[in-house]
TILOGU-78471 format. One record per residue (C-alpha): residue in one letter; x, y, z; residue number from 0. Coordinates in steps of 0.1 Angstrom, whole numbers. Example, Ala and Ser with C-alpha at 12.3 -4.5 7.8 and 13.67 -1.06 7.14 Angstrom:
+----+-------+-------+-------+-----+
| aa |     x |     y |     z |   i |
+----+-------+-------+-------+-----+
|  A |   123 |   -45 |    78 |   0 |
|  S |   137 |   -11 |    71 |   1 |
+----+-------+-------+-------+-----+
//
This chain:
+----+-------+-------+-------+-----+
| aa |     x |     y |     z |   i |
+----+-------+-------+-------+-----+
|  X |  -458 |  -146 |   316 |   0 |
|  X |  -491 |  -128 |   324 |   1 |
|  X |  -493 |   -97 |   302 |   2 |
|  X |  -485 |  -113 |   269 |   3 |
|  X |  -509 |  -143 |   272 |   4 |
|  X |  -536 |  -120 |   285 |   5 |
|  X |  -532 |   -96 |   256 |   6 |
|  X |  -534 |  -124 |   230 |   7 |
|  X |  -565 |  -139 |   247 |   8 |
|  X |  -582 |  -105 |   247 |   9 |
|  X |  -572 |   -98 |   211 |  10 |
|  X |  -587 |  -132 |   201 |  11 |
|  X |  -619 |  -126 |   220 |  12 |
|  X |  -624 |   -90 |   210 |  13 |
|  X |  -638 |   -96 |   175 |  14 |
|  X |  -666 |  -117 |   191 |  15 |
|  X |  -680 |   -86 |   208 |  16 |
|  X |  -671 |   -58 |   184 |  17 |
|  X |  -662 |   -55 |   147 |  18 |
|  X |  -627 |   -65 |   137 |  19 |
|  X |  -621 |   -30 |   123 |  20 |
|  X |  -626 |   -15 |   158 |  21 |
|  X |  -603 |   -41 |   173 |  22 |
|  X |  -576 |   -31 |   149 |  23 |
|  X |  -581 |     5 |   157 |  24 |
|  X |  -578 |    -2 |   194 |  25 |
|  X |  -546 |   -21 |   188 |  26 |
|  X |  -532 |    12 |   175 |  27 |
|  X |  -536 |    26 |   210 |  28 |
|  X |  -506 |     6 |   220 |  29 |
|  X |  -485 |    25 |   195 |  30 |
|  X |  -501 |    58 |   203 |  31 |
|  X |  -499 |    55 |   241 |  32 |
|  X |  -465 |    37 |   243 |  33 |
|  X |  -445 |    69 |   242 |  34 |
|  X |  -466 |    83 |   270 |  35 |
|  X |  -459 |    53 |   293 |  36 |
|  X |  -422 |    58 |   286 |  37 |
|  X |  -426 |    95 |   294 |  38 |
|  X |  -444 |    88 |   327 |  39 |
|  X |  -422 |    59 |   339 |  40 |
|  X |  -387 |    68 |   326 |  41 |
|  X |  -391 |   106 |   324 |  42 |
|  X |  -381 |   105 |   288 |  43 |
|  X |  -397 |   134 |   269 |  44 |
|  X |  -411 |   123 |   235 |  45 |
|  X |  -407 |   145 |   205 |  46 |
|  X |  -436 |   168 |   195 |  47 |
|  X |  -443 |   148 |   163 |  48 |
|  X |  -448 |   117 |   184 |  49 |
|  X |  -473 |   134 |   206 |  50 |
|  X |  -492 |   148 |   176 |  51 |
|  X |  -494 |   115 |   158 |  52 |
|  X |  -505 |    97 |   189 |  53 |
|  X |  -532 |   123 |   196 |  54 |
|  X |  -545 |   119 |   160 |  55 |
|  X |  -549 |    82 |   165 |  56 |
|  X |  -565 |    85 |   199 |  57 |
|  X |  -590 |   113 |   188 |  58 |
|  X |  -599 |    93 |   157 |  59 |
|  X |  -607 |    63 |   178 |  60 |
|  X |  -627 |    83 |   202 |  61 |
|  X |  -647 |   101 |   174 |  62 |
|  X |  -654 |    68 |   157 |  63 |
|  X |  -665 |    51 |   189 |  64 |
|  X |  -688 |    81 |   198 |  65 |
|  X |  -704 |    82 |   164 |  66 |
|  X |  -710 |    45 |   164 |  67 |
|  X |  -724 |    46 |   199 |  68 |
|  X |  -749 |    74 |   189 |  69 |
|  X |  -761 |    54 |   159 |  70 |
|  X |  -771 |    24 |   179 |  71 |
|  X |  -808 |    23 |   189 |  72 |
+----+-------+-------+-------+-----+
//
C-alpha cells in the first residue's frame, strides 16, 4: 500500500524532470536488479546469464547518463 503507489507517482513525475527515454531506461533497472535483491534476501543464486544481462543494462544506463551529464554546459 506504500511501495506501489509511490512507484507509480514517481514514474508519472519522472518525465517532467528528465527525458522519457531515460525514464524508460531507469525502469529497466528493476528487471536488472531484481535477481540481485532475491540473491541478497533469499540466498538464491541467480544464473550467470542473468547476471551478465543485468550488468549490460546497468552499465549501459551508467554510460548513457555519464555521457549526457558531460554534454550539459
